[in-house]
N, C-alpha and C positions, 0 to 999 in steps of 0.2 A: 504494500500500500504506500502510495506517494505521500511523504510528509510535507505539510504546508507550513507557512509562517506560524510561529507559536500563537499569535493572536487569532488566526483563522482556525487553528486547532482548538483553541479555547472556545470559540463560537460554536464549532461543531459539537464539542463536549457539553455545551449548555443546552442543546436541543433536547427537549423532553416531549414525549408523546407523539413522536414522528415514527413512521415505519422505517425499516432498514433500507427500503428502496429510495425513500425520500432523502434519507441521510446520504446514501451513495450518490444520488443525483446532485445534491448540493455540494458535496466534496468535489465531484467532477467539474461542476461549474467554476468553483473557486480555483481549482487546479489549473483549468484552462486559462483563466484570467492571469494567474501567477506566471505561467509559462510565457504567455504573450508579453507581459511586462518585461520579463528578464531578457527575452529575445529582442524586443524593440528598444528598451532603455539601456541594455547592457549592464545591468546592475541587479543585485538581489532585490527581490520584491519586498516592499514595505507598505503595508496597508494604510498607514498614516499619511503616506505621500500621494496616494491615488487621488487624481483630480478629475473633474467633470470631463475635460478634454480627453483624458486617457480612456474614460468609459466610452465616449463617442467614437474614438479611434478604434477601440477594441470591437465595438459593435459593427462598425463599418467593415473591419477585417472579417468578422464572422459572416456578415451578410453578403459581401461582394466576393472576396477572395475564397472563403471557405464554402460559400453557397449553403450555409446552414438554413434550415427551415425557420420561418418566423416564430413558430411555437417554441423551438429550442432556444432561439435568441431571447425571447420574452421570459422564458423560464430562468435563463442566466441573469437577466435583469432583475427578476423577482428575488433570486437568491442573493445577488449583490446588495440590493436594497435592504433586505432583511438583515444581512450580515453587518453592513456598515451602520445601520441603525443601532444594532447591539454594540458595535465598537464605540460609537459615540456615547451611548448610554453608560458604558463601562470605562469611559475616559481613555480609550485606546486610539481614538481618532477624533479630530476636531469637527469634521463635517461629513455628511453623507453625500458623496459625489453622484449618487444615482437618483437623487430626489427630483431633479429637473429633466431627466432623460425619459422621454416618452416611449411607450411600447411600439414595436414594429407593427404597422397595420397588417391585418390578415383577413382574408375573406372568411366569414363564418361558414363552417361546413354545412352543406345542404343535408336535411334530414334523410336518413337512410330509407329507401323504399325497395319493394320487391317488384320485379317485372311482372306484367299481367300474366305471362306464361307460368311464372312461379306461383302466383296466387291461384290460378286455375289448377295447377298441379296439386296444391294443398287440398282443394275441394275434391278432386278426383281421388286422392289418397285416402281422405276421410271416408268417402263412399265405398272404398275398396276394403274397408275393415271387415274381416270375417264375422266378428261378434256383432250381432245386430244391435244389442243394447249399447255397446261402446260406440258403434257407428252413429247412432242417433245422438248420443251425447256429444261426440266430436263435431258433428254437423251443426248442432245448435250453438256450440262454442264458436265455431268459425263464422256462423251467421252474424253473431254480435261483433266479432273482431274485424271481419272483412268488410261487411256491408254497412255497419253502424259506426265503425271506428272507435269502439269503446276501449278504454284502458283495461288492463287485467283486473284491477280492483273493482272498477265499475261493472265489468261483466260478472264478477263474483257476487256483487251486491244486488243485482237485479232481482226483484221479487216478482211473483206471479202477477200481482196486481199492476205491475209496471208495463206489462206487455199488452198492447192493443193491436191485435193482428188485423181486425177489420179496419181500424183507422191507420194501420201501417206505421205505428210509432212505438218507440220504447222510451220509457222515462228513466233518466239518470237522476236519482234523488240527491246524491252527494258526490259530485265529481271532484276534479282537482280544485283545491281551495274551497271545498264544500259547495260548489256551484250546482244548482238545480237546472236541468235541461230536458227537453223532449226532442228525441232524434228520429228523423224519418227512416223508414225501413224500405229497402229495395224489395221488389216482388219476389226475387229468388230467396232472400232472407225470410220473408213471410212463409214461403213454401217449406223451407227447412225447419223453421220453428214450429209451424203448425203440425208437421209430421212428428216432430219430437214430442209435442204436447199430447197428441191424440194416441200415439203408439206407446209412449213410455211414461211421460211425466204425469199426465192427467187422463188416463184412458177412460175414466168414468165421468169426465167433464170437469170444467174449471170449478174451483171452490166458489161458494156464494160470496157476493160482494160484502165486504165488511167483516168477513169471518177471519179468525186467526190463521187459517190455512192459506188465505189469500196473501199473507205476508211472508210465506215461506220463500226461500230462494228458488229461482227458476232453474239454475243449473245444479247438477249433482254429480255424484260419483257412483261407480259400480264397486261394491265391496266384494272384490274377487276372492278374498280369503274366507268368506263365510258361505255356508251351504246355500245353494240356490243363487248365489251371486246377486243379492238384493241391491236395489237402487236406493240411495240415500240423498236427500236434498242437502244442498250446501257444498261449496267447493272453495278451496284456498287458492291464492295466487300462485303458490308453489306448485300445486297440482295443475293449474292452468299452464304454467311454463313447461312442466313435464309432458303434459299431453301434447302441447304444441311441438315440442322437440321430437316426440315420437311420430307425429303426423308429418313433420317436415323431413325427417329422415327417410320415411317411406316415399314421400314425394320426390326427394332428391334422387333416390335409387331408381325410381321409375323414369325420371328425366335422363339420367345417365344411360339407362338401358335404351331409351329412345334415341339418344345421341349416337350410340354405337351403330344403330340401324339406319341413321339418316345419311343419304348419299351426298347431300349438299354440305360443303364444308362450313359455309356461313351459318346455316341453320343448326348444324351440330354444335358449333361454337356457342351459339345463343342458348342452346339447351344445357350445355355444360356450365355456362355462366349462371344460369338460373338455379342449377343444382348447387353450385358453390354458394350462392347467396342464401339458399334455404338452410344449408348446413351451419351457418353462423347467424341466422336471423333470430329475432325475438318476437313475441306477440306484438310488441309496440310497433314493429316495422309494418304491420298490417294497418295500423292507424295512419301512419305516414303515407302508405300506399294509397289509401282511400283519398286523402287530400290531393295527391298528385293526379289520380284518375279523374277526380272531379274537375280539376283545372284543365286537364287534357281534353275533357269532353265539353269544354266551353263554359263551365260554371264561373260566375263572377267571384271575385275575392270576397265580397260581402256575403255571398251565399255560402262559400266554403267556411268562412269565419263562423257563421251561424251553426252550420252542421258540425263543425269540429269543436264548437263551444269555446273558442278562443276569447279571452277577455281583452286582448289587444290585437290590433291589426298587424303589428310587427310579427306576431307569431305566425300568422297566415302567410305573410310575404315570404317567409323562408321557403315555402313550397314553389315559389316562382323562380327560385335559384336553381339552375341546372347542377346536377352532381357530376362526378367524374365519368360515370357510365353514360350519362346524357351527352357530355362533350365528346366522348369517344364515338358514340353513334353518329353525331353530327359530322365528325371528320370522316367516318367510314362512308356516309352517304354523299360526301362531296366528290368522291371518285378520284381517280388519278389525273395527272396532268400530262 
């Protein structure tokens, strides 16, 4: 391990409650600054002598000559600012030279989405489940995640009384920040949810309005370890994530099998990319995917904001930002020269 100036070592020793990875990252940032100083100034590094112009010169070196990513540069800035604030506080330096140096601008990452082919593969994989009870449970879960864009906790909290299939809406009683909202349902979601209700959840009909049963959770689990594999109302977000991973793994395998049989290279590549995305996706990616689909289909930002229940328009504007895959597709469609 590279030893730093004693004052920098003292700062690192003072860190409490940080992870080992954070500690290593801060040491690496300070070591990089120290090496640059000694190479540029031709003298041993002394934290007390570091000036604002040194910081700006170092950041320029990282940005232009080294080609470091803005996130890495800004992390080094944050490390330096924290360290020198401590040095000033402990009388090891007179001023913090990082105070007036702004962060390097960087484009906010676009929310992760799944290609429509990946979303379609999820639905097909859920319908391909051999166990009919689990099949209906998975279809109902995907109906809320894919077509309504509900967060995992919101889907887990939906009660029977919150579902209005005739009116094609689902009520979210306590969404993010406790917000109440009514979300429209696509006709395909209504079909999947109605089948789930009539075949599994409420085969004898919906509970009476105002009854305690009406407040039971809509989604549930199959207790596979009990005789007869009974259905139990209520589901945790952990179970939702687990079931999503199982469906996504099946869908990814089906896409890869299709890619092997696809004679066209471009289509086979798309199928493999969709499979890659599914293998690392989370249920929340389906919420992002809905917002992108709405915009692609011509919905206004105001409409998307209402459907996604965003409190600020800036949250919706993120979906108007193309991600890396979008930019790659644009380049591919531009053709050769």
